[in-house]
C-alpha positions in Angstrom: -71.8 -152.2 12.1 -71.5 -155.7 13.8 -74.4 -154.6 16.3 -76.6 -155.1 13.5 -76.4 -158.9 13.7 -77.3 -158.4 17.4 -80.4 -156.1 16.6 -81.6 -158.7 14.1 -81.6 -161.6 16.5 -83.1 -159.6 19.1 -86.2 -158.6 16.6 -86.6 -162.5 16.0 -86.4 -163.4 19.6 -89.0 -160.6 20.6 -91.4 -161.2 17.9 -91.3 -165.1 18.1 -92.0 -164.7 21.9 -95.4 -162.7 21.3 -97.3 -164.8 19.5 -101.0 -163.8 19.4 -100.5 -160.3 19.9 -101.0 -159.5 16.1 -104.7 -158.4 16.2 -104.8 -155.4 14.3 -103.5 -154.9 10.6 -100.5 -152.7 11.4 -99.6 -155.2 14.3 -99.9 -158.0 11.9 -97.9 -156.1 9.1 -95.1 -155.2 11.6 -94.4 -158.7 12.5 -94.5 -159.8 8.7 -92.2 -157.0 7.9 -89.6 -157.8 10.3 -90.0 -161.7 10.4 -90.2 -162.2 6.7 -89.3 -159.4 4.7 -86.4 -157.5 6.7 -85.0 -160.7 8.2 -85.0 -162.5 5.0 -82.7 -159.7 3.2 -80.8 -158.7 6.2 -77.9 -161.0 5.8 -76.8 -159.2 2.3 -76.6 -155.7 4.4 -74.7 -157.3 7.1 -72.2 -158.7 4.9 -71.8 -155.5 2.9 -71.1 -153.6 6.1 -69.0 -156.1 7.4 -66.6 -155.9 4.4 -66.8 -152.0 4.5 -65.8 -152.0 8.1 -63.0 -154.4 7.7 -61.3 -151.9 5.4 -62.0 -148.6 6.9 -61.6 -146.8 10.2 -59.2 -148.7 12.5 -59.0 -151.3 10.0 -57.9 -149.3 7.2 -54.8 -150.5 5.5 -54.6 -149.1 2.0 -56.6 -147.2 -0.5 -56.4 -150.3 -2.9 -57.8 -152.5 -0.2 -60.9 -150.1 0.3 -61.3 -149.7 -3.6 -61.3 -153.7 -4.0 -63.7 -154.2 -1.0 -66.0 -151.7 -2.4 -65.8 -152.9 -6.0 -65.9 -156.7 -5.2 -68.0 -157.0 -2.1 -69.7 -154.0 -0.8 -71.3 -152.4 -3.7 -72.6 -155.8 -5.2 -73.9 -156.9 -1.8 -75.4 -153.5 -0.8 -76.8 -153.2 -4.2 -78.8 -156.5 -4.2 -79.9 -155.8 -0.7 -81.2 -152.2 -1.8 -83.0 -153.9 -4.7 -84.8 -156.3 -2.5 -85.6 -153.5 0.0 -87.3 -151.6 -2.8 -89.4 -154.8 -3.4 -91.0 -154.3 0.1 -94.5 -152.7 -0.3 -96.0 -152.1 3.0 -99.8 -151.7 3.1 -100.4 -150.0 6.3 -99.6 -146.2 6.6 -97.4 -146.7 9.8 -95.2 -149.6 8.3 -94.9 -147.8 4.9 -93.7 -144.7 6.8 -91.1 -146.7 9.0 -89.9 -148.6 5.8 -89.4 -145.3 3.9 -86.9 -144.3 6.5 -84.9 -147.4 5.8 -85.2 -147.0 2.0 -84.0 -143.5 2.2 -81.1 -144.5 4.6 -79.9 -147.3 2.2 -80.1 -145.4 -0.8 -77.8 -142.7 0.8 -75.4 -145.6 1.9 -75.3 -147.1 -1.7 -74.8 -143.9 -3.5 -72.1 -143.1 -0.7 -70.3 -146.4 -1.6 -70.5 -145.9 -5.2 -69.2 -142.3 -5.2 -66.5 -143.1 -2.7 -65.2 -146.0 -5.4 -65.2 -143.3 -7.9 -63.6 -140.7 -5.7 -60.9 -143.2 -4.9 -60.2 -144.5 -8.3 -60.0 -141.0 -9.6 -57.8 -139.6 -6.7 -60.5 -136.9 -6.0 -60.3 -136.1 -2.3 -63.5 -133.9 -2.7 -65.6 -136.6 -4.1 -64.5 -139.0 -1.3 -65.2 -136.5 1.5 -68.8 -135.8 -0.1 -69.2 -139.7 -0.2 -68.4 -140.1 3.5 -70.8 -137.2 4.2 -73.5 -139.2 2.3 -72.5 -142.7 4.0 -72.8 -141.1 7.4 -76.4 -139.5 6.2 -77.4 -143.2 5.3 -76.1 -144.4 8.6 -77.9 -141.8 10.7 -81.1 -142.4 8.6 -81.0 -146.1 9.2 -80.5 -145.6 13.0 -83.6 -143.4 12.9 -85.4 -146.2 11.0 -84.2 -148.6 14.0 -85.3 -146.2 16.6 -88.9 -145.8 14.8 -89.1 -149.6 14.3 -88.5 -150.7 17.9 -91.0 -147.8 19.0 -93.7 -149.1 16.9 -92.9 -152.6 17.9 -93.2 -151.6 21.5 -96.5 -149.6 20.9 -98.2 -152.6 19.3 -97.1 -155.1 22.2 -94.4 -156.8 20.0 -91.6 -155.8 22.2 -91.2 -155.6 26.0 -90.9 -152.1 27.5 -87.7 -151.5 29.2 -87.7 -151.8 32.9 
């Protein structure tokens, strides 16, 4: 999850170094989408995912710590991020399609976090397993969004081709 910070900073550097490339509506909207809309809310997502990673996987210490992190940090932060993401309404078909991927992924992540909290609080392992699958689905969808976004940025001359 910490790689999201690097991804975000790379987008800023890419788009700031390519002024004057935005000539068609999709190129201009892609630049605005990344520089103003996504980067404007990315910190909320990064904080939520940081808090989640700090109590899961190798960092797991107790179920109580996961419950507290989900309730106090992850769900409120990710919920705000998701609400703000829903307020972004791209005008061009290509950016709208790409943004829809992010909406789907973030919706699955938020639902997964909420369901995991319910499962942990109620002690229902089945609910926790289902929530973990939903979180993984959201992660995969967000990875697909990043891949599609980077391809679009490259196609529109907002990102250098890899050597």
